[in-house]
C-alpha positions as a Markdown table, in Angstrom:
| # | Residue | x | y | z |
|---|---|---|---|---|
| 1 | Met | 0.0 | 0.0 | 0.0 |
| 2 | Lys | 1.8 | 3.1 | -1.2 |
| 3 | Ser | 1.0 | 6.4 | 0.3 |
| 4 | Val | 2.1 | 9.6 | -1.5 |
| 5 | Ala | 2.0 | 13.2 | -0.3 |
| 6 | Val | 1.0 | 15.3 | -3.3 |
| 7 | Ile | 1.8 | 19.0 | -2.9 |
| 8 | Gln | 0.0 | 21.3 | -5.2 |
| 9 | Ala | 2.1 | 24.3 | -6.1 |
| 10 | Arg | 2.2 | 27.2 | -8.5 |
| 11 | Met | 3.9 | 30.5 | -9.0 |
| 12 | Gly | 0.9 | 32.4 | -10.2 |
| 13 | Ser | -0.7 | 33.5 | -6.9 |
| 14 | Ser | -2.8 | 36.6 | -7.5 |
| 15 | Arg | -2.2 | 38.1 | -4.0 |
| 16 | Leu | 1.5 | 37.0 | -3.5 |
| 17 | Pro | 3.1 | 35.9 | -6.7 |
| 18 | Gly | 5.9 | 33.4 | -6.3 |
| 19 | Lys | 5.1 | 32.9 | -2.7 |
| 20 | Val | 6.2 | 29.2 | -2.5 |
| 21 | Met | 9.7 | 30.2 | -3.7 |
| 22 | Met | 10.2 | 33.0 | -1.2 |
| 23 | Asp | 12.9 | 32.8 | 1.4 |
| 24 | Leu | 12.0 | 31.6 | 4.9 |
| 25 | Val | 15.0 | 31.4 | 7.2 |
| 26 | Gly | 17.3 | 30.6 | 4.4 |
| 27 | Gln | 15.2 | 28.0 | 2.5 |
| 28 | Pro | 12.4 | 28.4 | -0.1 |
| 29 | Val | 9.0 | 27.9 | 1.4 |
| 30 | Leu | 8.5 | 24.9 | -0.9 |
| 31 | Ala | 11.6 | 23.3 | 0.7 |
| 32 | His | 10.0 | 23.5 | 4.1 |
| 33 | Val | 6.8 | 21.9 | 2.9 |
| 34 | Ile | 8.5 | 19.1 | 1.1 |
| 35 | Ala | 10.7 | 18.3 | 4.1 |
| 36 | Arg | 7.6 | 18.3 | 6.4 |
| 37 | Ala | 5.5 | 16.1 | 4.0 |
| 38 | Arg | 8.4 | 13.6 | 3.7 |
| 39 | Ala | 8.6 | 13.4 | 7.5 |
| 40 | Ala | 5.0 | 12.5 | 8.0 |
| 41 | Pro | 4.5 | 8.9 | 9.4 |
| 42 | Gly | 3.3 | 6.6 | 6.7 |
| 43 | Ile | 4.4 | 8.6 | 3.7 |
| 44 | Asp | 6.4 | 6.7 | 1.2 |
| 45 | Ala | 7.0 | 9.4 | -1.4 |
| 46 | Val | 6.5 | 13.1 | -2.1 |
| 47 | Cys | 5.3 | 14.5 | -5.4 |
| 48 | Val | 4.9 | 18.1 | -6.4 |
| 49 | Ala | 2.0 | 18.7 | -8.8 |
| 50 | Thr | 2.5 | 22.0 | -10.7 |
| 51 | Pro | 1.1 | 23.5 | -13.9 |
| 52 | Ile | 2.6 | 23.2 | -17.3 |
| 53 | Thr | 3.6 | 26.8 | -17.6 |
| 54 | Ser | 7.1 | 28.4 | -18.1 |
| 55 | Gln | 6.7 | 30.4 | -14.9 |
| 56 | Asp | 6.4 | 27.2 | -13.0 |
| 57 | Asp | 9.6 | 25.7 | -14.4 |
| 58 | Pro | 11.8 | 27.0 | -11.5 |
| 59 | Leu | 9.4 | 25.5 | -9.0 |
| 60 | Ala | 9.6 | 22.1 | -10.8 |
| 61 | Glu | 13.4 | 22.3 | -10.9 |
| 62 | Leu | 13.6 | 23.0 | -7.2 |
| 63 | Ala | 11.3 | 20.1 | -6.3 |
| 64 | Glu | 13.4 | 17.7 | -8.4 |
| 65 | Ser | 16.6 | 18.9 | -6.8 |
| 66 | Leu | 15.1 | 18.1 | -3.4 |
| 67 | Gly | 14.3 | 14.6 | -4.5 |
| 68 | Ala | 10.5 | 15.0 | -5.0 |
| 69 | Glu | 8.8 | 13.5 | -8.0 |
| 70 | Val | 7.2 | 16.2 | -10.2 |
| 71 | Val | 4.0 | 16.0 | -12.2 |
| 72 | Arg | 2.9 | 18.8 | -14.6 |
| 73 | Gly | -0.7 | 19.3 | -15.5 |
| 74 | Ser | -3.6 | 21.7 | -15.8 |
| 75 | Glu | -3.4 | 25.0 | -14.0 |
| 76 | Thr | -7.1 | 25.3 | -13.3 |
| 77 | Asp | -8.3 | 21.6 | -13.2 |
| 78 | Val | -6.3 | 20.7 | -10.1 |
| 79 | Leu | -8.3 | 17.5 | -9.6 |
| 80 | Ser | -6.9 | 16.2 | -12.9 |
| 81 | Arg | -3.4 | 17.1 | -11.6 |
| 82 | Tyr | -4.0 | 14.9 | -8.6 |
| 83 | Ala | -5.3 | 12.0 | -10.7 |
| 84 | Leu | -2.3 | 12.3 | -13.0 |
| 85 | Ala | 0.1 | 12.3 | -9.9 |
| 86 | Ala | -1.6 | 9.2 | -8.5 |
| 87 | Glu | -1.3 | 7.4 | -11.8 |
| 88 | Ile | 2.4 | 8.3 | -12.3 |
| 89 | Thr | 3.5 | 7.6 | -8.8 |
| 90 | Gly | 1.4 | 4.4 | -8.3 |
| 91 | Ala | -0.2 | 5.8 | -5.2 |
| 92 | Asp | -2.8 | 3.7 | -3.4 |
| 93 | Arg | -3.4 | 6.5 | -0.9 |
| 94 | Ile | -2.9 | 10.2 | -1.5 |
| 95 | Val | -2.3 | 13.0 | 1.0 |
| 96 | Arg | -3.2 | 16.4 | -0.4 |
| 97 | Ile | -1.1 | 19.3 | 0.8 |
| 98 | Thr | -0.8 | 22.9 | -0.5 |
| 99 | Ala | 2.6 | 24.5 | -0.9 |
| 100 | Asp | 1.7 | 27.6 | 1.1 |
| 101 | Cys | 1.9 | 25.8 | 4.5 |
| 102 | Pro | 5.5 | 26.1 | 5.8 |
| 103 | Phe | 4.5 | 25.0 | 9.3 |
| 104 | Leu | 2.8 | 21.8 | 8.3 |
| 105 | Asp | 3.1 | 19.4 | 11.1 |
| 106 | Pro | 4.3 | 15.9 | 10.0 |
| 107 | Arg | 2.7 | 14.2 | 13.0 |
| 108 | Val | -0.7 | 15.8 | 12.4 |
| 109 | Thr | -0.4 | 14.9 | 8.7 |
| 110 | Gly | 0.3 | 11.3 | 9.7 |
| 111 | Arg | -2.7 | 11.2 | 11.9 |
| 112 | Val | -4.9 | 12.4 | 9.0 |
| 113 | Leu | -3.4 | 9.6 | 6.7 |
| 114 | Ala | -4.1 | 7.0 | 9.4 |
| 115 | Leu | -7.9 | 7.8 | 9.2 |
| 116 | Leu | -7.9 | 5.8 | 6.0 |
| 117 | Asp | -7.1 | 2.7 | 8.1 |
| 118 | Thr | -10.4 | 3.1 | 9.9 |
| 119 | Gly | -12.4 | 2.5 | 6.6 |
| 120 | Ala | -12.8 | 6.1 | 5.6 |
| 121 | Asp | -12.6 | 7.1 | 1.9 |
| 122 | Tyr | -11.5 | 10.6 | 2.9 |
| 123 | Gly | -9.9 | 12.0 | 6.0 |
| 124 | Ser | -8.8 | 15.5 | 7.0 |
| 125 | Asn | -8.3 | 18.0 | 9.8 |
| 126 | Val | -10.3 | 20.7 | 8.1 |
| 127 | Ala | -13.9 | 19.4 | 8.2 |
| 128 | Pro | -14.8 | 20.9 | 10.6 |
| 129 | Arg | -11.8 | 23.1 | 11.2 |
| 130 | Ser | -10.2 | 23.2 | 14.7 |
| 131 | Trp | -6.5 | 23.5 | 13.8 |
| 132 | Pro | -4.8 | 26.8 | 12.7 |
| 133 | Lys | -5.0 | 27.4 | 9.0 |
| 134 | Gly | -1.7 | 26.2 | 7.6 |
| 135 | Leu | -1.7 | 22.7 | 9.1 |
| 136 | Asp | -4.2 | 21.5 | 6.6 |
| 137 | Ala | -4.0 | 17.9 | 5.3 |
| 138 | Glu | -6.5 | 15.7 | 3.5 |
| 139 | Ala | -6.1 | 12.1 | 2.7 |
| 140 | Phe | -8.1 | 9.9 | 0.3 |
| 141 | Thr | -7.9 | 6.5 | -1.4 |
| 142 | Arg | -7.0 | 6.1 | -5.0 |
| 143 | His | -10.6 | 4.8 | -5.6 |
| 144 | Ala | -12.0 | 8.0 | -4.0 |
| 145 | Leu | -9.8 | 10.1 | -6.3 |
| 146 | Val | -10.8 | 8.2 | -9.4 |
| 147 | Arg | -14.5 | 8.6 | -8.5 |
| 148 | Ala | -14.1 | 12.3 | -8.0 |
| 149 | Tyr | -12.2 | 12.7 | -11.2 |
| 150 | Val | -15.0 | 11.0 | -13.2 |
| 151 | Glu | -18.0 | 12.3 | -11.3 |
| 152 | Ala | -17.2 | 15.8 | -10.2 |
| 153 | Val | -18.1 | 18.1 | -13.1 |
| 154 | Asp | -18.4 | 21.5 | -11.3 |
| 155 | Ser | -15.5 | 23.8 | -11.9 |
| 156 | Tyr | -15.3 | 24.6 | -8.2 |
| 157 | Asp | -15.0 | 20.9 | -7.3 |
| 158 | Arg | -12.2 | 20.4 | -9.9 |
| 159 | Glu | -10.3 | 23.5 | -8.8 |
| 160 | His | -10.5 | 22.7 | -5.1 |
| 161 | Val | -10.1 | 18.9 | -5.5 |
| 162 | Thr | -12.0 | 17.5 | -2.5 |
| 163 | Pro | -15.4 | 19.2 | -2.0 |
| 164 | Trp | -17.1 | 16.4 | -4.0 |
| 165 | Met | -15.4 | 13.8 | -1.8 |
| 166 | Arg | -16.6 | 15.4 | 1.4 |
| 167 | Ala | -20.2 | 15.5 | 0.1 |
| 168 | Glu | -20.4 | 12.0 | -1.4 |
| 169 | Leu | -18.0 | 9.7 | 0.4 |
| 170 | Lys | -17.3 | 8.2 | 3.9 |
| 171 | Cys | -15.4 | 10.9 | 5.8 |
| 172 | Ala | -13.4 | 11.1 | 9.0 |
| 173 | Asn | -11.7 | 14.0 | 10.8 |
| 174 | Val | -8.8 | 14.7 | 13.2 |
| 175 | Ala | -9.9 | 17.5 | 15.6 |
| 176 | Leu | -8.4 | 19.4 | 18.5 |
| 177 | Pro | -10.4 | 19.3 | 21.8 |
| 178 | Ser | -11.3 | 23.0 | 21.2 |
| 179 | Asp | -11.6 | 25.1 | 18.1 |
| 180 | Glu | -10.3 | 28.2 | 19.8 |
| 181 | Arg | -7.2 | 28.3 | 17.6 |
| 182 | Ala | -9.1 | 27.6 | 14.3 |
| 183 | Gly | -8.8 | 31.3 | 13.4 |
| 184 | Trp | -5.0 | 31.4 | 13.7 |
| 185 | Arg | -3.3 | 32.0 | 10.3 |
| 186 | Trp | -0.1 | 30.0 | 9.7 |
| 187 | Thr | -0.5 | 29.9 | 6.0 |
| 188 | Leu | 1.0 | 32.1 | 3.3 |
| 189 | Asp | -1.3 | 34.1 | 1.0 |
| 190 | His | -0.6 | 37.8 | 1.7 |
| 191 | Pro | 2.5 | 39.9 | 2.4 |
| 192 | Glu | 1.5 | 40.1 | 6.0 |
| 193 | Asp | 1.4 | 36.2 | 6.2 |
| 194 | Leu | 5.0 | 36.2 | 5.0 |
| 195 | Glu | 6.0 | 38.7 | 7.7 |
| 196 | Phe | 4.2 | 36.5 | 10.3 |
| 197 | Cys | 5.9 | 33.3 | 9.1 |
| 198 | Arg | 9.3 | 34.9 | 9.1 |
| 199 | Ala | 8.8 | 36.4 | 12.5 |
| 200 | Val | 7.8 | 33.0 | 14.0 |
| 201 | Ala | 10.4 | 31.0 | 12.1 |
| 202 | Trp | 13.2 | 33.1 | 13.5 |
| 203 | Arg | 12.0 | 32.2 | 17.0 |
| 204 | Leu | 12.1 | 28.5 | 16.4 |
| 205 | Pro | 15.1 | 26.1 | 16.4 |
| 206 | Pro | 17.0 | 26.5 | 13.1 |
| 207 | Trp | 16.6 | 24.5 | 9.9 |
| 208 | Pro | 16.5 | 21.5 | 9.4 |
| 209 | His | 14.5 | 21.2 | 12.7 |
| 210 | Leu | 10.8 | 20.7 | 11.8 |
| 211 | Ala | 8.9 | 22.5 | 14.6 |
| 212 | Gly | 5.6 | 20.9 | 15.3 |
| 213 | Tyr | 2.2 | 22.4 | 16.2 |
| 214 | Gly | 3.0 | 22.6 | 19.9 |
| 215 | Glu | 6.3 | 24.5 | 19.4 |
| 216 | Val | 4.8 | 27.0 | 17.0 |
| 217 | Ala | 1.8 | 27.6 | 19.3 |
| 218 | Ala | 4.1 | 28.1 | 22.2 |
| 219 | Val | 6.0 | 30.9 | 20.4 |
| 220 | Ile | 2.7 | 32.7 | 19.6 |
| 221 | Glu | 1.4 | 32.3 | 23.1 |
| 222 | Ala | 4.6 | 33.7 | 24.5 |
| 223 | Glu | 4.3 | 36.7 | 22.1 |
| 224 | Pro | 0.6 | 37.2 | 21.3 |
| 225 | Asp | 1.3 | 40.3 | 19.1 |
| 226 | Leu | 2.7 | 37.9 | 16.5 |
| 227 | Ala | -0.8 | 36.6 | 15.7 |
| 228 | Gln | -1.9 | 40.1 | 15.1 |
| 229 | Ile | 0.5 | 40.6 | 12.2 |
| 230 | Asn | -1.9 | 38.8 | 9.8 |
| 231 | Ala | -5.0 | 38.4 | 11.8 |
| 232 | His | -7.0 | 40.7 | 9.4 |
| 233 | Cys | -6.1 | 38.6 | 6.3 |
| 234 | Thr | -8.7 | 36.3 | 4.8 |
């Protein structure tokens, strides 16, 4: 049973173009995400799924240099990119990760993947959300992905990959005891998010240490003003 973390990544963000290649304590953001995905328990391989556009070539080259498999596909039909990645890598189980999550927690990701061992077709830590945004992980079986690829026809479903699965398949969720931190932003989508990520990262043990959820939360609790840097972003 092969489990592959598939990281969707592109350079063409409208709010913060090139964000996944920006520097975070000496490493591109994508390098952090690949390392964290690779460290998740149960993951056998990491694949970066990126569009076939010239602006995404540097991203693909970086991913290859870091030992990740690379799949190139449609920019807008991201679901088809995942189906192609599963076929090329021979994945039986897929973990969906977005490349704008530099504080992705490997252990939390592993817990999401383990939900598939309970008989779920789809597992996540986002439905409903209780974790900070930026720890998002979704896992689904190859069969679930194929069904979504064939049956999901709405453009929204195909761009966002998993809404059809959440509506139609057997789902499970990893949740925190409380959702009081669900509004925290640890993701990268605005210039203020980059300022926040850099401020937090400099307060953590240096690369290649992969600080987990508890370590990042402790930094923010010690300096609550950090969370205000990007609290207004949506």
